[in-house]
ZADRENBA-329736 format. One record per residue (C-alpha): residue in three letters; x, y, z. Coordinates in nm, 2 decimals. Each point is the difference from the previous one (the first is absolute). Example, Ala and Ser with C-alpha at 12.3 -4.5 7.8 and 13.67 -1.06 7.14 Angstrom:
BEGIN
<'ALA' <1.23 -0.45 0.78>>
<'SER' <0.14 0.34 -0.07>>
***
This chain:
BEGIN
<'UNK' <18.03 14.89 13.24>>
<'UNK' <-0.43 -0.05 0.04>>
<'UNK' <-0.18 -0.16 -0.37>>
<'UNK' <-0.31 0.22 -0.04>>
<'UNK' <-0.31 -0.23 -0.03>>
<'UNK' <-0.14 0.18 -0.35>>
<'UNK' <-0.34 0.17 -0.08>>
<'UNK' <-0.12 -0.30 -0.21>>
<'UNK' <0.12 -0.26 0.29>>
<'UNK' <-0.18 0.14 0.19>>
<'UNK' <-0.33 0.10 -0.09>>
<'UNK' <-0.05 -0.32 -0.09>>
<'UNK' <0.06 -0.13 0.27>>
<'UNK' <-0.22 0.24 0.14>>
<'UNK' <-0.32 -0.01 -0.24>>
<'UNK' <-0.03 -0.43 0.06>>
<'UNK' <-0.02 0.10 0.34>>
<'UNK' <-0.10 0.35 0.08>>
<'UNK' <-0.25 0.02 -0.20>>
<'UNK' <-0.13 0.34 -0.19>>
<'UNK' <0.31 0.20 0.18>>
<'UNK' <0.30 0.03 -0.29>>
<'UNK' <-0.13 0.33 -0.13>>
<'UNK' <0.35 -0.04 -0.31>>
<'UNK' <0.39 -0.08 0.01>>
<'UNK' <0.33 0.06 -0.15>>
<'UNK' <0.33 -0.15 0.01>>
<'UNK' <0.07 0.11 0.33>>
<'UNK' <-0.33 0.11 0.19>>
<'UNK' <-0.37 -0.10 0.04>>
<'UNK' <-0.32 0.23 0.08>>
<'UNK' <-0.24 -0.16 0.22>>
<'UNK' <-0.32 0.18 0.08>>
<'UNK' <-0.10 0.15 0.28>>
<'UNK' <-0.19 -0.14 0.12>>
<'UNK' <0.18 -0.35 0.02>>
<'UNK' <0.28 0.15 0.12>>
<'UNK' <-0.01 -0.18 0.34>>
<'UNK' <-0.11 -0.33 -0.19>>
<'UNK' <0.27 0.04 -0.22>>
<'UNK' <0.23 0.04 0.26>>
<'UNK' <-0.05 -0.31 0.22>>
<'UNK' <0.04 -0.18 -0.32>>
<'UNK' <0.30 0.05 -0.02>>
<'UNK' <0.11 -0.02 0.38>>
<'UNK' <-0.10 -0.28 0.04>>
<'UNK' <0.10 -0.21 -0.34>>
<'UNK' <0.24 -0.27 0.04>>
<'UNK' <0.14 0.07 -0.33>>
<'UNK' <0.02 0.43 -0.03>>
<'UNK' <0.04 -0.05 0.40>>
<'UNK' <0.00 0.40 0.03>>
<'UNK' <0.06 0.03 0.37>>
<'UNK' <0.14 0.33 -0.03>>
<'UNK' <-0.14 0.32 -0.05>>
<'UNK' <0.35 0.26 -0.09>>
<'UNK' <-0.26 0.30 -0.03>>
<'UNK' <-0.26 0.18 -0.08>>
<'UNK' <-0.04 0.33 -0.25>>
<'UNK' <-0.24 0.18 -0.11>>
<'UNK' <0.05 0.25 -0.34>>
<'UNK' <-0.21 0.30 -0.06>>
<'UNK' <-0.09 -0.02 -0.36>>
<'UNK' <-0.27 0.36 0.04>>
<'UNK' <-0.29 -0.26 -0.21>>
<'UNK' <0.09 -0.32 0.28>>
<'UNK' <0.17 -0.11 0.28>>
<'UNK' <0.22 -0.29 -0.05>>
<'UNK' <0.14 -0.23 0.27>>
<'UNK' <0.33 -0.20 -0.04>>
<'UNK' <0.02 -0.30 0.22>>
<'UNK' <0.40 -0.19 -0.03>>
<'UNK' <-0.02 -0.30 0.15>>
<'UNK' <0.25 -0.33 0.04>>
<'UNK' <-0.01 -0.33 0.04>>
<'UNK' <0.39 -0.07 0.20>>
<'UNK' <-0.09 -0.38 -0.03>>
<'UNK' <-0.02 -0.01 -0.40>>
<'UNK' <0.21 0.34 -0.01>>
<'UNK' <-0.25 0.13 -0.27>>
<'UNK' <-0.14 0.42 0.02>>
<'UNK' <-0.30 0.07 -0.09>>
<'UNK' <-0.18 0.34 -0.13>>
<'UNK' <-0.41 0.07 0.02>>
<'UNK' <-0.20 0.30 -0.04>>
<'UNK' <-0.33 0.13 0.05>>
<'UNK' <-0.15 0.33 -0.10>>
<'UNK' <-0.25 0.25 0.21>>
<'UNK' <-0.19 0.21 -0.20>>
<'UNK' <-0.08 0.35 0.18>>
<'UNK' <0.11 0.25 0.21>>
<'UNK' <-0.21 -0.02 0.25>>
<'UNK' <-0.02 -0.28 0.31>>
<'UNK' <0.18 -0.23 -0.20>>
<'UNK' <-0.05 -0.31 0.21>>
<'UNK' <0.20 -0.37 -0.08>>
<'UNK' <-0.05 -0.32 0.24>>
<'UNK' <0.38 -0.06 0.22>>
<'UNK' <0.15 -0.26 -0.01>>
<'UNK' <0.14 0.01 0.34>>
<'UNK' <-0.16 -0.32 0.05>>
<'UNK' <0.22 -0.12 -0.22>>
<'UNK' <0.35 0.10 0.06>>
<'UNK' <0.07 0.21 0.27>>
<'UNK' <0.27 0.24 -0.13>>
<'UNK' <-0.34 0.21 -0.19>>
<'UNK' <-0.15 0.13 0.33>>
<'UNK' <0.29 0.28 0.00>>
<'UNK' <0.01 0.02 -0.38>>
<'UNK' <-0.33 0.04 0.00>>
<'UNK' <-0.04 0.25 0.24>>
<'UNK' <0.32 0.20 -0.20>>
<'UNK' <-0.20 0.04 -0.36>>
<'UNK' <-0.36 0.05 0.18>>
<'UNK' <0.21 0.31 0.16>>
<'UNK' <0.17 0.10 -0.30>>
<'UNK' <-0.29 -0.13 -0.28>>
<'UNK' <-0.32 0.07 0.14>>
<'UNK' <-0.10 -0.42 -0.11>>
<'UNK' <-0.10 -0.13 0.32>>
<'UNK' <-0.03 -0.39 0.07>>
<'UNK' <-0.27 -0.15 0.15>>
<'UNK' <0.04 -0.27 0.30>>
<'UNK' <0.30 0.14 0.12>>
<'UNK' <0.09 -0.02 0.29>>
<'UNK' <0.09 0.36 0.12>>
<'UNK' <-0.08 0.22 -0.32>>
<'UNK' <0.16 0.28 0.10>>
<'UNK' <0.31 0.31 -0.07>>
<'UNK' <0.33 -0.08 0.05>>
<'UNK' <0.23 0.27 -0.10>>
<'UNK' <-0.22 0.31 -0.03>>
<'UNK' <-0.23 0.03 0.32>>
<'UNK' <-0.35 -0.02 0.00>>
<'UNK' <-0.24 0.29 -0.20>>
<'UNK' <0.29 0.03 -0.21>>
<'UNK' <-0.14 0.17 -0.31>>
<'UNK' <-0.02 -0.19 -0.27>>
<'UNK' <0.21 -0.30 -0.13>>
<'UNK' <0.38 0.13 -0.05>>
<'UNK' <0.06 -0.19 -0.33>>
<'UNK' <-0.33 0.05 -0.19>>
<'UNK' <0.10 0.18 -0.34>>
<'UNK' <-0.27 0.21 0.15>>
<'UNK' <0.05 0.07 0.31>>
<'UNK' <0.06 0.32 0.05>>
<'UNK' <-0.06 0.09 -0.32>>
<'UNK' <0.28 -0.20 -0.10>>
***
């Protein structure tokens, strides 16, 4: 079983190395400013102590007032995990930095989030739909899709 890095442990290290990036934290999560996401992810992967070399998943949650992106990270060497989150406000033309330059495995997952939730990733090498067809009206997992 992996050992979780606590939100406060991660927040302290992130604040020291990527100033003005942490919004808040709790026991298990750290919320990052959206515009600092790429810098924080690069730091988490490259820091010798944290060593978050593997990204398990990216998911998105629609809270109507905002979207939340959730990144599950893992250090195989340290047998630790970390969850970072960012909030995206608005309903139209939401864009966050792509982390494909940090973790190549983010490529398909970012495309899935774009297709289903409508959150675009700037700097993504191939930002197009993956589950629905080009021209599909809207994003099916948005709570407001088709009056949902």
